PDB file of N, CA, C and O in Angstrom, chain B, residues numbered from 101:
ATOM      1  N   MET B 101     110.463  62.287 128.887  1.00  0.00           N
ATOM      2  CA  MET B 101     111.379  62.740 129.936  1.00  0.00           C
ATOM      3  C   MET B 101     110.605  63.646 130.868  1.00  0.00           C
ATOM      4  O   MET B 101     109.998  64.619 130.421  1.00  0.00           O
ATOM      5  N   SER B 102     110.615  63.352 132.128  1.00  0.00           N
ATOM      6  CA  SER B 102     109.861  64.120 133.110  1.00  0.00           C
ATOM      7  C   SER B 102     110.812  64.945 133.978  1.00  0.00           C
ATOM      8  O   SER B 102     111.796  64.434 134.515  1.00  0.00           O
ATOM      9  N   LEU B 103     110.493  66.217 134.098  1.00  0.00           N
ATOM     10  CA  LEU B 103     111.240  67.092 134.998  1.00  0.00           C
ATOM     11  C   LEU B 103     110.293  67.559 136.090  1.00  0.00           C
ATOM     12  O   LEU B 103     109.112  67.787 135.829  1.00  0.00           O
ATOM     13  N   VAL B 104     110.785  67.700 137.285  1.00  0.00           N
ATOM     14  CA  VAL B 104     109.957  68.077 138.416  1.00  0.00           C
ATOM     15  C   VAL B 104     109.333  69.448 138.179  1.00  0.00           C
ATOM     16  O   VAL B 104     110.038  70.439 137.990  1.00  0.00           O
ATOM     17  N   ASN B 105     108.006  69.491 138.192  1.00  0.00           N
ATOM     18  CA  ASN B 105     107.232  70.733 138.129  1.00  0.00           C
ATOM     19  C   ASN B 105     107.512  71.610 136.914  1.00  0.00           C
ATOM     20  O   ASN B 105     107.375  72.829 137.015  1.00  0.00           O
ATOM     21  N   PHE B 106     107.897  71.048 135.771  1.00  0.00           N
ATOM     22  CA  PHE B 106     108.123  71.891 134.605  1.00  0.00           C
ATOM     23  C   PHE B 106     106.807  72.493 134.154  1.00  0.00           C
ATOM     24  O   PHE B 106     105.821  71.782 133.962  1.00  0.00           O
ATOM     25  N   ARG B 107     106.795  73.815 133.986  1.00  0.00           N
ATOM     26  CA  ARG B 107     105.600  74.480 133.474  1.00  0.00           C
ATOM     27  C   ARG B 107     105.971  75.821 132.871  1.00  0.00           C
ATOM     28  O   ARG B 107     106.854  76.527 133.358  1.00  0.00           O
ATOM     29  N   TRP B 108     105.276  76.148 131.806  1.00  0.00           N
ATOM     30  CA  TRP B 108     105.411  77.464 131.187  1.00  0.00           C
ATOM     31  C   TRP B 108     104.552  78.440 131.977  1.00  0.00           C
ATOM     32  O   TRP B 108     103.477  78.076 132.456  1.00  0.00           O
ATOM     33  N   LEU B 109     105.014  79.667 132.116  1.00  0.00           N
ATOM     34  CA  LEU B 109     104.268  80.705 132.830  1.00  0.00           C
ATOM     35  C   LEU B 109     103.439  81.500 131.826  1.00  0.00           C
ATOM     36  O   LEU B 109     103.825  82.587 131.398  1.00  0.00           O
ATOM     37  N   GLY B 110     102.298  80.935 131.463  1.00  0.00           N
ATOM     38  CA  GLY B 110     101.431  81.575 130.483  1.00  0.00           C
ATOM     39  C   GLY B 110     102.158  81.731 129.162  1.00  0.00           C
ATOM     40  O   GLY B 110     102.884  80.838 128.725  1.00  0.00           O
ATOM     41  N   ASP B 111     101.949  82.894 128.525  1.00  0.00           N
ATOM     42  CA  ASP B 111     102.613  83.156 127.245  1.00  0.00           C
ATOM     43  C   ASP B 111     103.773  84.135 127.400  1.00  0.00           C
ATOM     44  O   ASP B 111     104.087  84.889 126.479  1.00  0.00           O
ATOM     45  N   THR B 112     104.407  84.118 128.572  1.00  0.00           N
ATOM     46  CA  THR B 112     105.520  85.026 128.867  1.00  0.00           C
ATOM     47  C   THR B 112     106.833  84.588 128.238  1.00  0.00           C
ATOM     48  O   THR B 112     107.757  85.390 128.102  1.00  0.00           O
ATOM     49  N   GLY B 113     106.920  83.317 127.854  1.00  0.00           N
ATOM     50  CA  GLY B 113     108.185  82.766 127.370  1.00  0.00           C
ATOM     51  C   GLY B 113     109.064  82.295 128.511  1.00  0.00           C
ATOM     52  O   GLY B 113     110.192  81.859 128.281  1.00  0.00           O
ATOM     53  N   LEU B 114     108.565  82.377 129.750  1.00  0.00           N
ATOM     54  CA  LEU B 114     109.306  81.930 130.931  1.00  0.00           C
ATOM     55  C   LEU B 114     108.760  80.592 131.400  1.00  0.00           C
ATOM     56  O   LEU B 114     107.576  80.298 131.241  1.00  0.00           O
ATOM     57  N   ALA B 115     109.639  79.789 131.980  1.00  0.00           N
ATOM     58  CA  ALA B 115     109.238  78.485 132.508  1.00  0.00           C
ATOM     59  C   ALA B 115     109.888  78.282 133.864  1.00  0.00           C
ATOM     60  O   ALA B 115     110.906  78.902 134.173  1.00  0.00           O
ATOM     61  N   LEU B 116     109.304  77.424 134.661  1.00  0.00           N
ATOM     62  CA  LEU B 116     109.857  77.011 135.949  1.00  0.00           C
ATOM     63  C   LEU B 116     109.980  75.500 135.953  1.00  0.00           C
ATOM     64  O   LEU B 116     109.178  74.801 135.333  1.00  0.00           O
ATOM     65  N   CYS B 117     110.987  75.000 136.654  1.00  0.00           N
ATOM     66  CA  CYS B 117     111.063  73.548 136.859  1.00  0.00           C
ATOM     67  C   CYS B 117     112.074  73.246 137.954  1.00  0.00           C
ATOM     68  O   CYS B 117     112.874  74.097 138.345  1.00  0.00           O
ATOM     69  N   GLY B 118     112.014  72.016 138.433  1.00  0.00           N
ATOM     70  CA  GLY B 118     113.029  71.539 139.345  1.00  0.00           C
ATOM     71  C   GLY B 118     114.348  71.391 138.611  1.00  0.00           C
ATOM     72  O   GLY B 118     114.409  71.534 137.390  1.00  0.00           O
ATOM     73  N   GLN B 119     115.374  71.113 139.337  1.00  0.00           N
ATOM     74  CA  GLN B 119     116.712  71.026 138.775  1.00  0.00           C
ATOM     75  C   GLN B 119     116.866  69.851 137.825  1.00  0.00           C
ATOM     76  O   GLN B 119     116.684  68.709 138.248  1.00  0.00           O
ATOM     77  N   PRO B 120     117.198  70.085 136.536  1.00  0.00           N
ATOM     78  CA  PRO B 120     117.559  68.965 135.664  1.00  0.00           C
ATOM     79  C   PRO B 120     118.786  68.258 136.241  1.00  0.00           C
ATOM     80  O   PRO B 120     119.730  68.906 136.694  1.00  0.00           O
ATOM     81  N   GLU B 121     118.762  66.921 136.219  1.00  0.00           N
ATOM     82  CA  GLU B 121     119.796  66.156 136.908  1.00  0.00           C
ATOM     83  C   GLU B 121     120.916  65.634 136.024  1.00  0.00           C
ATOM     84  O   GLU B 121     121.945  65.188 136.531  1.00  0.00           O
ATOM     85  N   ASN B 122     120.731  65.682 134.701  1.00  0.00           N
ATOM     86  CA  ASN B 122     121.766  65.126 133.832  1.00  0.00           C
ATOM     87  C   ASN B 122     121.666  65.753 132.446  1.00  0.00           C
ATOM     88  O   ASN B 122     120.758  66.539 132.174  1.00  0.00           O
ATOM     89  N   SER B 123     122.601  65.402 131.580  1.00  0.00           N
ATOM     90  CA  SER B 123     122.642  66.012 130.252  1.00  0.00           C
ATOM     91  C   SER B 123     121.397  65.679 129.436  1.00  0.00           C
ATOM     92  O   SER B 123     120.942  66.512 128.652  1.00  0.00           O
ATOM     93  N   GLU B 124     120.839  64.489 129.600  1.00  0.00           N
ATOM     94  CA  GLU B 124     119.626  64.117 128.868  1.00  0.00           C
ATOM     95  C   GLU B 124     118.465  65.052 129.239  1.00  0.00           C
ATOM     96  O   GLU B 124     117.711  65.481 128.366  1.00  0.00           O
ATOM     97  N   GLN B 125     118.327  65.363 130.521  1.00  0.00           N
ATOM     98  CA  GLN B 125     117.267  66.274 130.946  1.00  0.00           C
ATOM     99  C   GLN B 125     117.520  67.689 130.447  1.00  0.00           C
ATOM    100  O   GLN B 125     116.580  68.372 130.040  1.00  0.00           O
ATOM    101  N   TRP B 126     118.766  68.142 130.469  1.00  0.00           N
ATOM    102  CA  TRP B 126     119.066  69.483 129.941  1.00  0.00           C
ATOM    103  C   TRP B 126     118.762  69.553 128.448  1.00  0.00           C
ATOM    104  O   TRP B 126     118.223  70.551 127.969  1.00  0.00           O
ATOM    105  N   GLU B 127     119.097  68.517 127.724  1.00  0.00           N
ATOM    106  CA  GLU B 127     118.833  68.521 126.284  1.00  0.00           C
ATOM    107  C   GLU B 127     117.337  68.460 125.992  1.00  0.00           C
ATOM    108  O   GLU B 127     116.880  69.002 124.986  1.00  0.00           O
ATOM    109  N   THR B 128     116.571  67.804 126.867  1.00  0.00           N
ATOM    110  CA  THR B 128     115.113  67.805 126.730  1.00  0.00           C
ATOM    111  C   THR B 128     114.570  69.210 126.944  1.00  0.00           C
ATOM    112  O   THR B 128     113.731  69.677 126.174  1.00  0.00           O
ATOM    113  N   VAL B 129     115.042  69.882 127.978  1.00  0.00           N
ATOM    114  CA  VAL B 129     114.620  71.263 128.247  1.00  0.00           C
ATOM    115  C   VAL B 129     114.934  72.146 127.038  1.00  0.00           C
ATOM    116  O   VAL B 129     114.108  72.964 126.630  1.00  0.00           O
ATOM    117  N   LYS B 130     116.113  71.980 126.475  1.00  0.00           N
ATOM    118  CA  LYS B 130     116.508  72.747 125.292  1.00  0.00           C
ATOM    119  C   LYS B 130     115.553  72.467 124.133  1.00  0.00           C
ATOM    120  O   LYS B 130     115.159  73.391 123.420  1.00  0.00           O
ATOM    121  N   SER B 131     115.179  71.208 123.938  1.00  0.00           N
ATOM    122  CA  SER B 131     114.278  70.847 122.834  1.00  0.00           C
ATOM    123  C   SER B 131     112.884  71.436 123.015  1.00  0.00           C
ATOM    124  O   SER B 131     112.140  71.568 122.043  1.00  0.00           O
ATOM    125  N   TRP B 132     112.522  71.789 124.241  1.00  0.00           N
ATOM    126  CA  TRP B 132     111.222  72.410 124.518  1.00  0.00           C
ATOM    127  C   TRP B 132     111.259  73.917 124.278  1.00  0.00           C
ATOM    128  O   TRP B 132     110.241  74.590 124.437  1.00  0.00           O
ATOM    129  N   GLY B 133     112.417  74.452 123.897  1.00  0.00           N
ATOM    130  CA  GLY B 133     112.515  75.860 123.564  1.00  0.00           C
ATOM    131  C   GLY B 133     113.177  76.734 124.615  1.00  0.00           C
ATOM    132  O   GLY B 133     113.200  77.956 124.470  1.00  0.00           O
ATOM    133  N   VAL B 134     113.713  76.138 125.664  1.00  0.00           N
ATOM    134  CA  VAL B 134     114.398  76.909 126.702  1.00  0.00           C
ATOM    135  C   VAL B 134     115.790  77.280 126.190  1.00  0.00           C
ATOM    136  O   VAL B 134     116.528  76.412 125.723  1.00  0.00           O
ATOM    137  N   ASN B 135     116.157  78.573 126.277  1.00  0.00           N
ATOM    138  CA  ASN B 135     117.477  78.984 125.786  1.00  0.00           C
ATOM    139  C   ASN B 135     118.302  79.716 126.840  1.00  0.00           C
ATOM    140  O   ASN B 135     119.391  80.209 126.543  1.00  0.00           O
ATOM    141  N   ALA B 136     117.789  79.791 128.075  1.00  0.00           N
ATOM    142  CA  ALA B 136     118.546  80.405 129.172  1.00  0.00           C
ATOM    143  C   ALA B 136     118.058  79.818 130.489  1.00  0.00           C
ATOM    144  O   ALA B 136     116.910  79.386 130.600  1.00  0.00           O
ATOM    145  N   THR B 137     118.937  79.808 131.482  1.00  0.00           N
ATOM    146  CA  THR B 137     118.559  79.327 132.802  1.00  0.00           C
ATOM    147  C   THR B 137     119.087  80.297 133.861  1.00  0.00           C
ATOM    148  O   THR B 137     120.173  80.860 133.720  1.00  0.00           O
ATOM    149  N   LEU B 138     118.308  80.478 134.909  1.00  0.00           N
ATOM    150  CA  LEU B 138     118.699  81.301 136.043  1.00  0.00           C
ATOM    151  C   LEU B 138     118.771  80.391 137.258  1.00  0.00           C
ATOM    152  O   LEU B 138     117.749  79.877 137.714  1.00  0.00           O
ATOM    153  N   ASN B 139     119.959  80.192 137.779  1.00  0.00           N
ATOM    154  CA  ASN B 139     120.181  79.343 138.937  1.00  0.00           C
ATOM    155  C   ASN B 139     120.047  80.192 140.196  1.00  0.00           C
ATOM    156  O   ASN B 139     120.793  81.152 140.388  1.00  0.00           O
ATOM    157  N   LEU B 140     119.087  79.830 141.055  1.00  0.00           N
ATOM    158  CA  LEU B 140     118.875  80.551 142.310  1.00  0.00           C
ATOM    159  C   LEU B 140     119.366  79.754 143.517  1.00  0.00           C
ATOM    160  O   LEU B 140     119.209  80.196 144.655  1.00  0.00           O
ATOM    161  N   ARG B 141     119.947  78.605 143.282  1.00  0.00           N
ATOM    162  CA  ARG B 141     120.406  77.761 144.381  1.00  0.00           C
ATOM    163  C   ARG B 141     121.710  78.278 144.960  1.00  0.00           C
ATOM    164  O   ARG B 141     122.624  78.631 144.214  1.00  0.00           O
ATOM    165  N   GLY B 142     121.805  78.325 146.255  1.00  0.00           N
ATOM    166  CA  GLY B 142     123.025  78.765 146.906  1.00  0.00           C
ATOM    167  C   GLY B 142     124.032  77.649 147.092  1.00  0.00           C
ATOM    168  O   GLY B 142     125.225  77.907 147.249  1.00  0.00           O
ATOM    169  N   GLU B 143     123.558  76.402 147.076  1.00  0.00           N
ATOM    170  CA  GLU B 143     124.427  75.298 147.440  1.00  0.00           C
ATOM    171  C   GLU B 143     125.258  74.737 146.290  1.00  0.00           C
ATOM    172  O   GLU B 143     126.247  74.046 146.536  1.00  0.00           O
ATOM    173  N   SER B 144     124.890  75.010 145.059  1.00  0.00           N
ATOM    174  CA  SER B 144     125.677  74.478 143.947  1.00  0.00           C
ATOM    175  C   SER B 144     125.422  75.257 142.673  1.00  0.00           C
ATOM    176  O   SER B 144     124.437  75.986 142.552  1.00  0.00           O
ATOM    177  N   GLN B 145     126.326  75.088 141.731  1.00  0.00           N
ATOM    178  CA  GLN B 145     126.182  75.739 140.438  1.00  0.00           C
ATOM    179  C   GLN B 145     126.193  74.671 139.352  1.00  0.00           C
ATOM    180  O   GLN B 145     126.749  73.586 139.523  1.00  0.00           O
ATOM    181  N   ASP B 146     125.564  75.008 138.234  1.00  0.00           N
ATOM    182  CA  ASP B 146     125.530  74.086 137.102  1.00  0.00           C
ATOM    183  C   ASP B 146     126.800  74.229 136.278  1.00  0.00           C
ATOM    184  O   ASP B 146     127.575  75.167 136.469  1.00  0.00           O
ATOM    185  N   ASP B 147     127.005  73.303 135.373  1.00  0.00           N
ATOM    186  CA  ASP B 147     128.162  73.317 134.483  1.00  0.00           C
ATOM    187  C   ASP B 147     127.905  74.335 133.366  1.00  0.00           C
ATOM    188  O   ASP B 147     127.329  74.006 132.329  1.00  0.00           O
ATOM    189  N   GLU B 148     128.339  75.555 133.597  1.00  0.00           N
ATOM    190  CA  GLU B 148     128.104  76.648 132.656  1.00  0.00           C
ATOM    191  C   GLU B 148     128.663  76.337 131.268  1.00  0.00           C
ATOM    192  O   GLU B 148     128.024  76.651 130.264  1.00  0.00           O
ATOM    193  N   THR B 149     129.831  75.733 131.200  1.00  0.00           N
ATOM    194  CA  THR B 149     130.451  75.405 129.919  1.00  0.00           C
ATOM    195  C   THR B 149     129.588  74.429 129.131  1.00  0.00           C
ATOM    196  O   THR B 149     129.385  74.604 127.930  1.00  0.00           O
ATOM    197  N   TYR B 150     129.080  73.402 129.805  1.00  0.00           N
ATOM    198  CA  TYR B 150     128.220  72.427 129.129  1.00  0.00           C
ATOM    199  C   TYR B 150     126.942  73.093 128.627  1.00  0.00           C
ATOM    200  O   TYR B 150     126.552  72.901 127.475  1.00  0.00           O
ATOM    201  N   LEU B 151     126.290  73.871 129.484  1.00  0.00           N
ATOM    202  CA  LEU B 151     125.031  74.509 129.085  1.00  0.00           C
ATOM    203  C   LEU B 151     125.235  75.416 127.876  1.00  0.00           C
ATOM    204  O   LEU B 151     124.431  75.400 126.944  1.00  0.00           O
ATOM    205  N   GLU B 152     126.286  76.190 127.889  1.00  0.00           N
ATOM    206  CA  GLU B 152     126.554  77.064 126.751  1.00  0.00           C
ATOM    207  C   GLU B 152     126.864  76.256 125.488  1.00  0.00           C
ATOM    208  O   GLU B 152     126.571  76.708 124.381  1.00  0.00           O
ATOM    209  N   SER B 153     127.453  75.067 125.643  1.00  0.00           N
ATOM    210  CA  SER B 153     127.769  74.236 124.472  1.00  0.00           C
ATOM    211  C   SER B 153     126.513  73.703 123.787  1.00  0.00           C
ATOM    212  O   SER B 153     126.547  73.388 122.598  1.00  0.00           O
ATOM    213  N   ILE B 154     125.399  73.598 124.528  1.00  0.00           N
ATOM    214  CA  ILE B 154     124.145  73.141 123.911  1.00  0.00           C
ATOM    215  C   ILE B 154     123.198  74.305 123.634  1.00  0.00           C
ATOM    216  O   ILE B 154     122.044  74.103 123.255  1.00  0.00           O
ATOM    217  N   GLY B 155     123.702  75.539 123.829  1.00  0.00           N
ATOM    218  CA  GLY B 155     122.919  76.710 123.464  1.00  0.00           C
ATOM    219  C   GLY B 155     122.014  77.258 124.546  1.00  0.00           C
ATOM    220  O   GLY B 155     121.032  77.936 124.244  1.00  0.00           O
ATOM    221  N   ILE B 156     122.324  76.979 125.804  1.00  0.00           N
ATOM    222  CA  ILE B 156     121.558  77.530 126.921  1.00  0.00           C
ATOM    223  C   ILE B 156     122.439  78.535 127.656  1.00  0.00           C
ATOM    224  O   ILE B 156     123.496  78.176 128.175  1.00  0.00           O
ATOM    225  N   GLU B 157     122.005  79.791 127.700  1.00  0.00           N
ATOM    226  CA  GLU B 157     122.736  80.812 128.443  1.00  0.00           C
ATOM    227  C   GLU B 157     122.554  80.548 129.937  1.00  0.00           C
ATOM    228  O   GLU B 157     121.480  80.132 130.372  1.00  0.00           O
ATOM    229  N   TYR B 158     123.606  80.792 130.718  1.00  0.00           N
ATOM    230  CA  TYR B 158     123.594  80.485 132.150  1.00  0.00           C
ATOM    231  C   TYR B 158     123.753  81.755 132.965  1.00  0.00           C
ATOM    232  O   TYR B 158     124.666  82.549 132.737  1.00  0.00           O
ATOM    233  N   TYR B 159     122.844  81.934 133.925  1.00  0.00           N
ATOM    234  CA  TYR B 159     122.906  83.065 134.859  1.00  0.00           C
ATOM    235  C   TYR B 159     122.807  82.503 136.268  1.00  0.00           C
ATOM    236  O   TYR B 159     122.064  81.553 136.514  1.00  0.00           O
ATOM    237  N   TYR B 160     123.555  83.090 137.185  1.00  0.00           N
ATOM    238  CA  TYR B 160     123.590  82.613 138.568  1.00  0.00           C
ATOM    239  C   TYR B 160     123.328  83.774 139.504  1.00  0.00           C
ATOM    240  O   TYR B 160     124.050  84.771 139.487  1.00  0.00           O
ATOM    241  N   LEU B 161     122.298  83.645 140.320  1.00  0.00           N
ATOM    242  CA  LEU B 161     121.954  84.642 141.324  1.00  0.00           C
ATOM    243  C   LEU B 161     121.663  83.888 142.607  1.00  0.00           C
ATOM    244  O   LEU B 161     120.571  83.348 142.781  1.00  0.00           O
ATOM    245  N   THR B 162     122.624  83.851 143.492  1.00  0.00           N
ATOM    246  CA  THR B 162     122.450  83.083 144.717  1.00  0.00           C
ATOM    247  C   THR B 162     121.419  83.748 145.628  1.00  0.00           C
ATOM    248  O   THR B 162     121.383  84.971 145.762  1.00  0.00           O
ATOM    249  N   ILE B 163     120.600  82.934 146.235  1.00  0.00           N
ATOM    250  CA  ILE B 163     119.606  83.395 147.195  1.00  0.00           C
ATOM    251  C   ILE B 163     120.102  82.992 148.576  1.00  0.00           C
ATOM    252  O   ILE B 163     120.355  81.814 148.830  1.00  0.00           O
ATOM    253  N   ILE B 164     120.240  83.961 149.460  1.00  0.00           N
ATOM    254  CA  ILE B 164     120.692  83.685 150.822  1.00  0.00           C
ATOM    255  C   ILE B 164     119.488  83.258 151.648  1.00  0.00           C
ATOM    256  O   ILE B 164     118.486  83.970 151.721  1.00  0.00           O
ATOM    257  N   THR B 165     119.598  82.099 152.262  1.00  0.00           N
ATOM    258  CA  THR B 165     118.498  81.577 153.061  1.00  0.00           C
ATOM    259  C   THR B 165     118.407  82.327 154.377  1.00  0.00           C
ATOM    260  O   THR B 165     119.389  82.444 155.111  1.00  0.00           O
ATOM    261  N   ASN B 166     117.232  82.826 154.662  1.00  0.00           N
ATOM    262  CA  ASN B 166     116.963  83.518 155.908  1.00  0.00           C
ATOM    263  C   ASN B 166     115.742  82.849 156.524  1.00  0.00           C
ATOM    264  O   ASN B 166     114.628  83.044 156.038  1.00  0.00           O
ATOM    265  N   PRO B 167     115.928  82.055 157.595  1.00  0.00           N
ATOM    266  CA  PRO B 167     114.815  81.302 158.165  1.00  0.00           C
ATOM    267  C   PRO B 167     113.659  82.186 158.645  1.00  0.00           C
ATOM    268  O   PRO B 167     112.528  81.709 158.737  1.00  0.00           O
ATOM    269  N   SER B 168     113.916  83.455 158.951  1.00  0.00           N
ATOM    270  CA  SER B 168     112.840  84.318 159.440  1.00  0.00           C
ATOM    271  C   SER B 168     112.038  84.942 158.301  1.00  0.00           C
ATOM    272  O   SER B 168     110.988  85.538 158.540  1.00  0.00           O
ATOM    273  N   ALA B 169     112.520  84.811 157.071  1.00  0.00           N
ATOM    274  CA  ALA B 169     111.806  85.379 155.925  1.00  0.00           C
ATOM    275  C   ALA B 169     111.181  84.239 155.116  1.00  0.00           C
ATOM    276  O   ALA B 169     111.877  83.333 154.657  1.00  0.00           O
ATOM    277  N   ILE B 170     109.881  84.300 154.954  1.00  0.00           N
ATOM    278  CA  ILE B 170     109.178  83.283 154.169  1.00  0.00           C
ATOM    279  C   ILE B 170     108.608  83.978 152.947  1.00  0.00           C
ATOM    280  O   ILE B 170     107.800  84.900 153.065  1.00  0.00           O
ATOM    281  N   TRP B 171     109.038  83.525 151.756  1.00  0.00           N
ATOM    282  CA  TRP B 171     108.533  84.104 150.517  1.00  0.00           C
ATOM    283  C   TRP B 171     108.541  83.063 149.431  1.00  0.00           C
ATOM    284  O   TRP B 171     109.186  82.022 149.563  1.00  0.00           O
ATOM    285  N   ASP B 172     107.846  83.329 148.382  1.00  0.00           N
ATOM    286  CA  ASP B 172     107.675  82.377 147.291  1.00  0.00           C
ATOM    287  C   ASP B 172     108.246  83.016 146.027  1.00  0.00           C
ATOM    288  O   ASP B 172     107.753  84.055 145.588  1.00  0.00           O
ATOM    289  N   VAL B 173     109.287  82.407 145.431  1.00  0.00           N
ATOM    290  CA  VAL B 173     109.922  82.987 144.240  1.00  0.00           C
ATOM    291  C   VAL B 173     109.017  82.998 143.024  1.00  0.00           C
ATOM    292  O   VAL B 173     109.339  83.654 142.033  1.00  0.00           O
ATOM    293  N   THR B 174     107.885  82.288 143.068  1.00  0.00           N
ATOM    294  CA  THR B 174     106.967  82.288 141.932  1.00  0.00           C
ATOM    295  C   THR B 174     106.042  83.489 141.943  1.00  0.00           C
ATOM    296  O   THR B 174     105.348  83.724 140.953  1.00  0.00           O
ATOM    297  N   GLU B 175     106.003  84.261 143.022  1.00  0.00           N
ATOM    298  CA  GLU B 175     105.108  85.420 143.093  1.00  0.00           C
ATOM    299  C   GLU B 175     105.655  86.592 142.320  1.00  0.00           C
ATOM    300  O   GLU B 175     105.027  87.650 142.275  1.00  0.00           O
TER     301      GLU B 175
END
């Protein structure tokens, strides 16, 4: 199962990836040891009930898009 740009951030226990698109991808992420997700997308939210049912804690922090500000969330 391939997820867009999935990578662990060294030995921090943190990972980054593109948005999982379905339950199979979420369950794959869970099997890799992910137990929480932080949604930074302003346009949509994930199914918090489903994620919690498979043991993934869900956090939502919307990022307001500002075209004059250019920054990289990975920094």
